[in-house]
N, C-alpha and C positions, 0 to 999 in steps of 0.2 A: 215226194218220191224221188225226184231227180237228185236231191241232196243226199239221200241214202245211197243211191247207185253211183254217184260221182266217185266215191272212194272205195267202191266194192272190190276193185282189183288193184288198188294202189300198193306200191312196193316202196321200200326205203330208197332214198336218193342214192345214186352211185357214189363210191368213195368210202373212206373209213367212217365208221359210226363213232360219235362222241359219247362217252359214258356220262351218266348223270353224276352229280356230286356224291350221291350215295354209292354209286358203282365204282367211282374212281379209286378209292383205297384198295378195294379187292383186286381190281385190274392191275394197278401198279405193283401190288405185293407179288402177284404171280410173275409179272414181267421182270421185276427186280431179282426174284429167285432164279429165274432162268439165266439172266445175264450174269449174276454174281457167281454162278457155278460154271460159267463159260460154256453153256450149252446152247448158245445162240444158233449155231448152224443146225444142229439136230432139231431144235425147237422150231425154227423157221420151216424146215422141211416137213415136220409133223403138222404144222399149221396149214401149210400149202396143200398137203395131201388130204387133210380133213376139212378143207374149206366148204365143200358141198354138204357136209354133214353137221355143220355147227348147230343148226336148229335141232337136229336129232340128239346131239350131245346135251344141249340145254334141257330138252325134255327128259333125257335120262337122269340128269342131275336133279330135276324136280321130282322124278319118281323115287330116287334114293334119298330125298331130303329128310324123311323121318330118321333114317339111319345116320345121316350126317349130323342131325341135331343131337342124337344120343352120343355120338363120338366127340363132336367139336365143342358143344356147349353153346350158349346163346349168342355171345358176341361173334365168334367165328362163324356160327350158323347164319347170322345176318349177312356177313361177307359172302358166304357160299350162295345164298339166295340172290344177292345183288349180282354176283358174277354169272349165275345161271340166267338171270333175266337179261344181262348184257349180251350173252352168247346168242340169244334169240334173234338179235338184229343182224341184218344182212352184211353190214360192213364191219362186224366185230373182229373177224380174223385179220383183216387188213390193218385195223387199228392196233391189234396185239402185235403184229409183226413190226410195225413202225416203232411202237413203244419199246419193244425188246431191243431193237437196234439202237435206240436212243440211250437206253441204260447201258448197253454194251460199250458204247462210245464213252460214256461217263466213267465206267470202270477202267477202261483202257487209259484214260487221261490220269486217273488216280494212281495207277501202277507205274506210270512212266516217270 
């Protein structure tokens, strides 16, 4: 009984969440698209404003997943599902912010 109750109210550790190897391509694709279009500042503002709602957004993505499968096809649908499962984690927004900033710095170095 104690083993079951020990983690009853456990939360993710503080700090950015690390995506799994299956989630990494989907997360990187989104972050690269934001940085490539030079939308880093608006993207970071949007992520900060939506930080408390990341779990709600993930559940919304799961709700709309049948429609996403019909639109995207199987391969992109897998990325969609992995990204939705990554958003469920507490530190997902912080990781996305850091990753977007890293890609923005890479793109700035390439253009100089």
